[in-house]
C-alpha distance (Angstrom), angle and dihedral (degrees) to the residues before:
residue distance angle dihedral
M1 . . .
D2 3.78 . .
R3 3.78 127.2 .
R4 3.81 97.1 -104.6
N5 3.79 95.8 53.1
F6 3.79 90.3 41.4
L7 3.81 93.1 55.1
K8 3.78 92.5 43.5
Y9 3.78 90.0 52.4
V10 3.81 91.2 48.4
T11 3.79 89.9 53.9
L12 3.79 93.4 49.2
A13 3.74 100.4 40.5
G14 3.78 104.6 27.8
S15 3.73 122.5 -150.4
S16 3.80 94.9 -33.2
F17 3.79 96.9 74.9
T18 3.81 123.9 111.7
L19 3.80 121.3 -138.0
T20 3.78 118.2 -129.4
S21 3.81 107.4 -97.6
C22 3.78 113.6 -125.9
I23 3.79 120.2 -148.4
Q24 2.10 101.1 -142.8
G25 26.00 140.7 87.1
K26 4.69 139.5 -166.1
N27 3.83 54.1 169.8
S28 3.76 115.4 -59.0
K29 3.79 115.7 -112.1
L30 3.75 116.9 -129.6
Q31 3.79 111.6 -126.2
G32 3.80 103.6 -168.3
E33 3.73 132.6 -22.5
V34 3.78 97.2 -121.1
S35 3.77 116.1 113.2
P36 3.81 120.2 -161.6
S37 3.78 116.4 -94.1
A38 3.78 90.4 -114.4
S39 3.76 119.8 151.7
P40 3.83 114.7 -125.7
V41 3.79 113.7 -92.1
A42 3.77 109.9 -90.1
V43 3.78 114.9 -97.8
N44 3.82 112.6 -94.1
E45 3.81 92.2 8.6
P46 3.81 119.6 111.1
L47 3.78 120.6 -120.4
K48 3.78 108.2 -107.6
V49 3.78 110.9 -134.1
G50 3.80 125.5 -171.8
F51 3.81 129.6 -160.7
V52 3.81 127.9 -163.2
Y53 3.79 115.7 -157.8
A54 3.81 128.8 -166.4
G55 3.79 94.8 -155.3
P56 3.81 139.9 27.9
V57 3.80 117.8 -69.0
G58 3.80 87.1 -125.4
D59 3.80 96.3 60.5
F60 3.86 90.4 103.0
G61 3.80 86.4 -139.7
W62 3.82 136.5 70.1
T63 3.80 98.8 -16.2
Y64 3.79 93.6 40.1
A65 3.81 89.5 53.2
H66 3.80 90.9 53.6
D67 3.78 90.6 47.7
L68 3.80 91.0 51.4
G69 3.81 85.7 54.0
R70 3.80 90.6 51.4
R71 3.79 90.7 50.9
D72 3.81 91.1 47.9
M73 3.80 88.7 53.1
E74 3.79 91.0 52.6
A75 3.77 91.6 46.9
N76 3.82 90.0 50.4
L77 3.81 97.8 45.1
Q78 3.82 99.9 26.3
D79 3.81 112.1 179.1
K80 3.81 92.3 6.5
V81 3.82 89.6 80.8
K82 3.76 137.6 39.9
T83 3.80 115.6 -163.2
T84 3.77 136.1 -158.8
F85 3.78 130.1 -175.7
V86 3.80 135.9 -169.2
E87 3.80 116.5 -160.2
N88 3.82 133.7 -161.8
V89 3.81 93.7 30.9
N90 3.80 114.4 167.7
E91 3.76 117.5 -129.4
G92 3.84 107.6 -110.6
A93 3.78 133.1 31.0
D94 3.81 93.2 -1.3
A95 3.78 90.5 54.7
Q96 3.78 93.0 52.2
Q97 3.80 91.3 50.3
V98 3.81 92.7 48.7
I99 3.82 94.1 46.5
R100 3.79 91.4 47.7
Q101 3.81 92.1 50.1
L102 3.79 91.7 50.8
A103 3.82 88.6 54.4
L104 3.80 92.0 47.0
D105 3.81 89.2 50.8
G106 3.79 90.7 61.4
N107 3.76 102.9 -98.6
K108 3.85 105.7 152.2
L109 3.81 95.2 -171.2
I110 3.80 121.1 42.3
F111 3.81 126.5 -177.4
T112 3.79 116.4 -159.2
T113 3.77 108.7 -166.1
S114 3.78 110.6 -165.9
L115 3.81 135.5 68.2
G116 3.81 92.7 -121.4
Y117 3.81 90.9 60.5
M118 3.79 92.3 67.4
N119 3.83 100.2 95.8
P120 3.83 94.4 37.3
T121 3.83 88.8 51.9
I122 3.79 92.5 50.7
K123 3.81 92.0 47.9
V124 3.80 94.6 50.3
A125 3.81 93.2 42.8
K126 3.84 89.9 60.6
D127 3.79 89.0 63.8
F128 3.81 97.1 44.9
S129 3.79 109.8 51.0
D130 3.81 90.3 163.9
V131 3.82 92.7 60.2
V132 3.80 126.7 79.9
F133 3.79 118.7 -139.3
E134 3.79 127.7 -165.3
H135 3.84 116.9 -168.2
C136 3.79 122.1 -162.5
R137 3.81 118.8 -142.3
G138 3.81 94.4 6.4
Y139 3.79 134.0 117.3
K140 3.82 103.8 -159.1
R141 3.79 115.9 98.6
T142 3.79 135.1 176.5
G143 3.79 134.8 174.4
N144 3.82 90.7 -74.2
V145 3.82 100.9 27.5
G146 3.81 124.2 80.3
T147 3.78 129.8 177.9
Y148 3.78 133.2 -141.9
L149 3.79 142.8 -179.7
G150 3.79 137.7 160.6
R151 3.80 124.0 -115.1
V152 3.79 90.9 -120.6
E153 3.82 87.6 163.7
E154 3.78 86.3 84.1
P155 3.82 97.8 60.0
R156 3.81 88.4 36.3
Y157 3.81 88.5 59.7
L158 3.80 91.0 49.2
T159 3.81 92.7 51.4
G160 3.81 88.1 49.2
M161 3.81 90.0 55.4
I162 3.82 88.4 54.9
A163 3.79 92.6 45.6
G164 3.81 90.8 53.8
K165 3.78 90.5 54.8
M166 3.81 97.3 42.2
T167 3.82 101.6 46.6
K168 3.80 117.2 96.7
S169 3.78 96.6 179.1
N170 3.79 93.5 49.5
V171 3.82 88.0 -129.2
V172 3.79 117.5 114.0
G173 3.80 120.3 -175.2
F174 3.79 125.9 -143.2
I175 3.82 123.9 -169.7
G176 3.80 109.4 -154.0
A177 3.78 127.2 -160.0
Y178 3.82 110.3 -156.4
P179 3.82 121.3 -12.6
I180 3.81 95.9 -116.7
P181 3.84 123.7 136.5
E182 3.84 93.3 -97.5
V183 3.83 92.3 57.1
I184 3.83 95.1 39.5
R185 3.80 88.5 50.9
G186 3.79 91.1 51.9
I187 3.77 93.8 49.5
S188 3.80 90.6 48.4
A189 3.81 93.6 47.7
F190 3.79 89.3 49.9
T191 3.79 90.1 50.7
Q192 3.81 91.4 49.5
G193 3.79 87.4 57.5
V194 3.82 92.2 47.2
R195 3.81 91.9 52.3
L196 3.78 92.9 48.2
T197 3.82 91.2 63.1
N198 3.81 99.3 26.4
P199 3.82 117.6 20.4
Q200 3.85 90.0 -178.8
A201 3.79 95.1 61.4
K202 3.81 122.8 99.5
V203 3.81 129.1 -153.2
K204 3.81 116.0 -140.4
V205 3.82 116.5 -161.4
L206 3.82 129.4 -155.8
W207 3.77 121.1 -177.5
V208 3.84 124.9 -144.0
Q209 3.82 96.4 -176.6
S210 3.83 90.4 -136.2
W211 3.76 137.6 90.0
Y212 3.76 95.3 -144.5
D213 3.78 123.9 19.6
P214 3.82 112.2 126.1
A215 3.78 93.7 -169.6
K216 3.82 93.8 53.1
E217 3.78 91.4 42.3
R218 3.79 91.0 53.9
E219 3.82 92.2 45.9
A220 3.82 90.9 51.9
A221 3.79 91.1 47.0
Q222 3.81 91.1 52.2
A223 3.79 90.6 48.7
L224 3.83 90.2 53.7
V225 3.79 90.5 49.6
N226 3.79 87.8 52.7
L227 3.81 87.6 54.2
G228 3.80 90.5 56.1
A229 3.79 103.3 -92.4
D230 3.78 114.5 151.7
V231 3.83 95.1 174.6
L232 3.80 122.9 50.3
T233 3.79 136.1 -169.9
Q234 3.77 136.5 168.9
H235 3.77 150.8 -157.5
T236 3.80 92.2 -149.4
D237 3.78 132.3 96.1
S238 3.79 111.9 -119.0
G239 3.80 132.9 80.0
A240 3.81 91.5 -123.6
V241 3.80 94.6 107.1
V242 3.77 94.5 52.2
Q243 3.79 90.4 45.1
L244 3.81 91.4 54.6
A245 3.80 91.2 47.4
Q246 3.77 89.6 53.3
E247 3.79 90.4 52.3
K248 3.78 93.0 48.5
G249 3.79 95.2 46.1
I250 3.81 94.2 -118.6
Y251 3.82 134.1 114.3
A252 3.79 133.3 -93.8
F253 3.76 143.3 173.3
G254 3.77 125.1 -134.8
Y255 3.79 126.2 -140.3
N256 3.79 136.6 -138.4
T257 3.80 95.4 2.0
D258 3.80 136.9 24.0
M259 3.82 103.1 -75.5
S260 3.81 97.2 -178.1
K261 3.81 90.4 118.4
F262 3.84 88.6 71.9
G263 3.81 94.4 59.2
Q264 3.79 121.5 0.5
K265 3.79 95.2 -168.8
A266 3.79 99.1 34.0
H267 3.81 97.7 46.4
L268 3.79 110.1 89.3
T269 3.78 97.8 175.7
S270 3.82 138.9 -53.9
A271 3.80 133.4 -116.5
I272 3.77 99.1 -127.6
N273 3.80 138.9 -165.9
K274 3.81 117.0 -140.3
W275 3.80 113.2 -163.3
G276 3.81 102.5 162.1
K277 3.82 99.0 93.1
F278 3.80 92.3 44.1
Y279 3.80 93.2 50.4
T280 3.78 91.1 46.2
D281 3.84 92.7 49.7
K282 3.80 93.3 48.2
A283 3.79 92.6 49.2
L284 3.80 90.0 50.5
A285 3.79 91.0 49.2
V286 3.80 91.1 53.7
M287 3.80 91.3 47.2
N288 3.82 91.0 49.0
N289 3.82 91.9 43.8
T290 3.82 90.3 -122.9
W291 3.81 98.2 113.2
K292 3.82 116.8 129.4
S293 3.77 132.0 -179.0
Q294 3.80 108.0 -98.5
E295 3.77 143.5 160.6
V296 3.81 106.2 -122.2
W297 3.79 117.9 -168.8
D298 3.80 106.7 160.7
G299 3.79 134.6 172.3
I300 3.77 142.0 -162.1
G301 3.77 92.1 -59.0
Q302 3.81 91.7 60.0
G303 3.81 93.7 44.7
M304 3.83 97.3 -113.5
V305 3.82 97.5 114.5
D306 3.80 137.4 15.6
I307 3.76 144.4 139.8
S308 3.78 122.7 -85.1
P309 3.84 119.7 -121.5
M310 3.78 112.2 -57.7
N311 3.76 121.1 -114.5
Q312 3.79 114.4 -112.6
E313 3.78 87.2 -126.4
I314 3.80 84.0 81.5
P315 3.82 109.5 87.7
G316 3.78 116.1 -111.7
D317 3.80 95.0 -117.1
V318 3.82 89.8 54.2
Q319 3.80 90.9 50.2
Q320 3.79 89.5 51.0
L321 3.81 90.5 50.5
V322 3.81 91.4 50.9
N323 3.80 93.5 46.6
A324 3.80 90.2 50.7
K325 3.79 91.5 53.4
R326 3.80 90.1 45.3
D327 3.81 88.8 55.8
E328 3.79 89.3 51.3
F329 3.79 90.7 54.1
I330 3.79 90.1 50.2
Q331 3.82 91.9 49.3
G332 3.82 92.0 45.9
T333 3.78 93.9 -121.1
A334 3.81 94.3 116.8
H335 3.81 135.4 44.2
P336 3.83 130.7 -166.5
F337 3.81 88.6 -122.0
D338 3.79 101.9 43.2
G339 3.80 109.4 157.7
P340 2.85 143.8 -72.7
V341 3.79 91.5 62.2
K342 3.80 120.3 164.0
D343 3.78 128.8 -167.1
Q344 3.81 125.8 -133.5
K345 3.77 91.8 -81.1
G346 3.81 93.0 52.7
V347 3.79 94.2 -106.4
V348 3.82 112.8 145.9
R349 3.78 106.8 -119.4
V350 3.80 96.1 171.0
P351 3.81 118.8 31.5
K352 3.77 122.9 -138.0
G353 3.80 111.4 -81.0
K354 3.83 92.7 26.8
V355 3.79 134.1 89.8
L356 3.79 130.9 -144.6
D357 3.79 101.6 -97.0
D358 3.79 124.2 -130.6
Q359 3.77 97.1 -103.9
K360 3.82 91.8 53.7
Q361 3.79 91.0 45.9
L362 3.80 91.0 53.2
V363 3.82 91.9 57.7
M364 3.82 98.1 35.0
D365 3.79 110.2 153.3
W366 3.81 102.1 159.9
Y367 3.79 137.0 77.2
V368 3.77 124.4 -121.6
E369 3.78 121.6 -124.2
G370 3.77 112.5 -74.2
I371 3.81 98.4 44.2
E372 3.79 118.9 111.3
G373 3.79 121.6 -150.8
S374 3.80 135.6 35.1
I375 3.76 132.9 -85.5
P376 3.80 111.6 -105.2
K377 3.76 127.3 -150.2
S378 3.80 112.3 -84.0
K379 3.80 118.4 -112.6
A380 3.78 91.8 -165.0
């Protein structure tokens, strides 16, 4: 069900309507000991779980990854859960209306999956103390609102290592969505990986100021090719970048999900989000009345992010190097921002023997050494 039909139906039917059902931690830090005053799920009745998506489920990127997680949860819990999703929900007043309607419709666990849903989620949660809310990308928590995000910087770093080895021009192109800390952090982690394997390579960044716009993504990718890039990657949601790389006979990385279908030869691997286990665990916690408000920011070791299978175009020794670093991330002996880390001006931001801590990562507004270009003002 998309946002327009959803809102039209709300207007016509009021709060009594029923949505179409679709068949379809690093250690987590506890943020308060107060659990919502929810009653246990009635015996023999499934837990109703709602999802709010910013984009279409067919974007093959961010929203598609969340929907794969929803489907995994249903496959894991079967008739113990009944899920609903609403796609293409604008961030703002529409989001608040959609979230509220999901709560009114009896969903006892609601996942809101975009940064712009943070304040609408908090506002609705105040009126539904018996409902659990989990907000992705946010930082505001209450007794019945938790937050979650994957440490995608880890797989970003791994893809950067590959890019450094695969580029011949020493120019790697990155298509950015909005210049917010999450995206800047990903670009910088990727560049850290590039410089580990190829200190001579440079990363050029172009911004499309959109999460999902295949035409703009393709245009930016072409512009980067014109600037000499022979390897491309993205923090956007469509397969357009991989498709263009396939046409040009160069390499690319996907993002959010395995995008190999868009270019079998060009696609080297993807930095992917894996939400299925997290969604399953949270649903079980609600059913068992053990849910607590937490900040969850998990990495490869906790199964929330990873890379997809590597293309055999990547030499075996490079694959071994990447797998060794991946193991270090899992064991906690390596970090994408292990010092020393310098910014574009050569200023040491992270000394040797230190790492960029979580709080500084969450507000990151600077590029690491090796990135060309400046950070524009976000239009998000």
